[in-house]
C-alpha positions as CSV (number, residue, x, y, z in Angstrom):
1,M,0.0,0.0,0.0
2,T,1.5,3.3,-1.1
3,L,1.7,6.5,1.0
4,E,-0.7,8.1,-1.4
5,I,-3.4,5.4,-0.8
6,L,-2.9,5.7,3.0
7,K,-3.3,9.5,2.7
8,T,-6.5,9.1,0.6
9,K,-7.9,6.6,3.2
10,E,-7.2,9.1,6.0
11,D,-8.8,11.9,4.0
12,L,-11.9,9.9,3.4
13,R,-12.1,8.8,7.0
14,N,-11.8,12.5,8.0
15,L,-14.6,13.3,5.6
16,I,-17.1,11.0,7.2
17,D,-15.9,12.0,10.7
18,D,-16.4,15.7,9.8
19,Y,-19.9,14.9,8.7
20,A,-20.6,13.4,12.1
21,Y,-18.9,16.2,14.1
22,L,-20.5,19.0,12.2
23,S,-24.0,17.4,12.1
24,D,-23.8,16.9,15.9
25,E,-23.1,20.6,16.3
26,W,-25.9,21.7,13.9
27,K,-23.3,23.3,11.5
28,I,-25.5,22.4,8.5
29,S,-24.0,24.9,6.1
30,E,-20.5,23.4,6.9
31,V,-21.9,19.9,6.4
32,M,-23.1,20.9,2.9
33,D,-19.5,21.8,2.0
34,L,-18.6,18.1,2.4
35,F,-20.9,17.3,-0.6
36,T,-20.7,17.9,-4.3
37,P,-23.3,20.5,-5.6
38,D,-25.1,17.7,-7.5
39,V,-25.1,15.3,-4.5
40,T,-27.8,12.6,-4.2
41,Y,-28.8,11.5,-0.7
42,K,-31.2,8.6,-0.1
43,V,-32.5,7.2,3.2
44,H,-33.9,3.8,3.7
45,M,-35.6,2.8,7.0
46,N,-36.5,-0.8,7.5
47,G,-35.8,-1.4,3.8
48,A,-38.2,1.3,2.6
49,L,-37.0,4.4,0.8
50,V,-38.2,7.4,3.0
51,A,-36.1,10.2,1.5
52,D,-34.5,10.9,-1.9
53,V,-32.9,14.3,-2.2
54,S,-30.8,15.7,-5.1
55,G,-28.7,18.8,-4.9
56,R,-26.9,20.6,-2.1
57,E,-29.6,23.3,-1.7
58,N,-32.4,20.9,-1.4
59,M,-30.4,18.7,1.1
60,E,-29.5,21.8,3.2
61,R,-33.2,22.7,3.4
62,D,-34.1,19.2,4.5
63,F,-31.3,18.9,7.0
64,N,-32.3,22.3,8.6
65,L,-35.9,21.1,8.9
66,H,-34.8,17.9,10.5
67,A,-32.3,19.6,12.9
68,S,-35.0,22.0,14.0
69,Q,-36.9,19.0,15.5
70,V,-34.0,17.6,17.4
71,K,-32.7,18.7,20.9
72,T,-29.5,16.7,20.9
73,Y,-27.4,14.7,18.4
74,F,-24.7,12.3,19.2
75,T,-22.9,10.3,16.5
76,L,-20.3,7.6,16.9
77,N,-18.6,6.3,13.6
78,G,-17.4,2.8,13.4
79,Q,-15.9,0.8,10.5
80,H,-15.1,2.5,7.3
81,T,-13.9,0.6,4.2
82,V,-13.0,2.2,0.9
83,K,-12.1,1.3,-2.6
84,I,-10.1,3.9,-4.4
85,E,-9.7,4.4,-8.1
86,N,-7.8,7.6,-9.0
87,D,-10.0,10.6,-8.1
88,T,-13.1,8.5,-7.2
89,A,-13.8,6.1,-4.5
90,T,-16.6,4.1,-2.9
91,G,-17.0,3.4,0.8
92,I,-19.1,1.7,3.4
93,S,-19.3,3.0,6.9
94,F,-21.3,2.3,10.0
95,A,-22.5,4.7,12.6
96,Q,-24.5,4.8,15.8
97,I,-26.6,7.9,16.0
98,K,-28.6,9.1,19.1
99,M,-31.2,11.8,18.8
100,I,-33.2,13.4,21.6
101,R,-36.6,15.0,20.6
102,E,-39.4,16.2,22.7
103,A,-42.8,14.7,22.3
104,E,-45.8,15.4,24.6
105,G,-43.5,17.1,27.2
106,K,-41.1,14.2,27.4
107,D,-37.7,13.7,26.0
108,I,-37.6,10.8,23.5
109,L,-34.2,9.1,22.8
110,T,-34.0,7.4,19.4
111,D,-31.0,5.1,18.7
112,Y,-30.2,4.5,15.0
113,S,-27.8,1.8,13.7
114,V,-26.8,3.1,10.3
115,K,-24.9,1.7,7.3
116,Y,-23.8,4.3,4.7
117,D,-23.0,3.4,1.1
118,D,-21.0,6.3,-0.4
119,H,-19.5,7.5,-3.7
120,Y,-16.7,10.0,-3.3
121,V,-15.0,12.3,-5.8
122,K,-11.9,14.4,-5.5
123,Q,-12.5,18.0,-6.8
124,N,-9.9,20.8,-6.5
125,E,-7.7,18.6,-4.3
126,K,-10.5,17.9,-1.8
127,W,-12.5,14.7,-1.3
128,L,-16.3,15.2,-1.3
129,I,-19.4,12.9,-1.0
130,K,-21.1,12.7,-4.4
131,D,-23.8,10.1,-3.5
132,R,-24.8,8.8,-0.1
133,V,-27.3,6.1,0.7
134,A,-28.2,5.7,4.4
135,H,-29.6,2.4,5.6
136,F,-31.2,2.8,9.0
137,L,-31.0,-0.9,10.0
138,I,-32.1,-0.8,13.7
139,I,-34.2,1.9,15.2
140,E,-35.1,2.0,18.9
141,S,-37.0,4.8,20.7
142,R,-37.7,5.3,24.3
143,S,-38.6,8.1,26.7
144,I,-35.7,9.1,29.0
145,L,-36.0,10.0,32.6
146,D,-35.5,13.6,33.7
147,L,-33.6,12.8,36.9
148,H,-33.9,16.4,38.2
149,A,-37.6,16.2,38.1
150,H,-37.6,12.6,39.5
151,L,-35.4,13.7,42.4
152,K,-37.4,16.9,42.8
153,V,-34.3,19.1,42.8
154,K,-33.3,22.1,40.7
155,P,-30.8,21.5,37.9
156,C,-27.3,22.6,38.8
157,N,-24.0,22.9,37.1
158,N,-22.5,19.8,38.7
159,F,-25.6,17.7,37.8
160,C,-26.5,17.1,41.4
161,C,-23.7,14.6,41.6
162,K,-23.9,13.8,45.3
163,A,-27.7,13.4,45.5
164,L,-27.7,11.5,42.2
165,R,-25.1,9.0,43.3
166,R,-26.9,8.4,46.5
167,Y,-30.2,8.0,44.7
168,I,-28.7,5.5,42.2
169,I,-27.0,3.5,44.9
170,I,-30.1,3.3,47.2
171,N,-32.8,3.1,44.5
172,V,-31.2,1.3,41.6
173,Q,-33.9,-1.4,41.6
174,E,-36.5,1.3,40.7
175,L,-35.0,2.4,37.4
176,P,-34.6,0.4,34.3
177,I,-30.9,0.0,33.4
178,F,-31.2,1.8,30.1
179,Q,-32.2,5.0,32.0
180,L,-29.2,4.7,34.3
181,I,-26.9,4.4,31.4
182,S,-28.5,7.5,29.8
183,Y,-27.4,9.5,32.8
184,S,-23.9,8.3,33.5
185,I,-21.9,10.6,35.8
């Protein structure tokens, strides 16, 4: 494997990581800079096509609409395998995405296990995503506990660490484990 191929693999990995970082921070206009102007973006959930967008402007509008409905994003990228051919490449990557939205006064956490099929192109010495197909393979939603309300204490900067630790130790049987994990200290 040549140094050029290693550099290209690193550049492509940074591209998908930048997508995750910028998306998590709602920097949608910067996310759009990672795509070609004629990008195509498709989303499949449970095998059904639920979104098919062409062009960076249309995608930015859709991303902004989606982001307006989300309180918190958290993305963790996993494997990323690429095949490089000159100034084009294909890649498969996997991600875990967590989103918190509010519904009926409660925070809802949705976990997504996603596989991306990408086509990349190098334009002006920069790698960009030309086509992306997102396969949302596993989707799980659940309400999450507001521990401050549950403990009947005011939110504080240190997240009520002492009271929370005592509560978890004494009352661990009362809370489902997934709620405890959602509020790690």
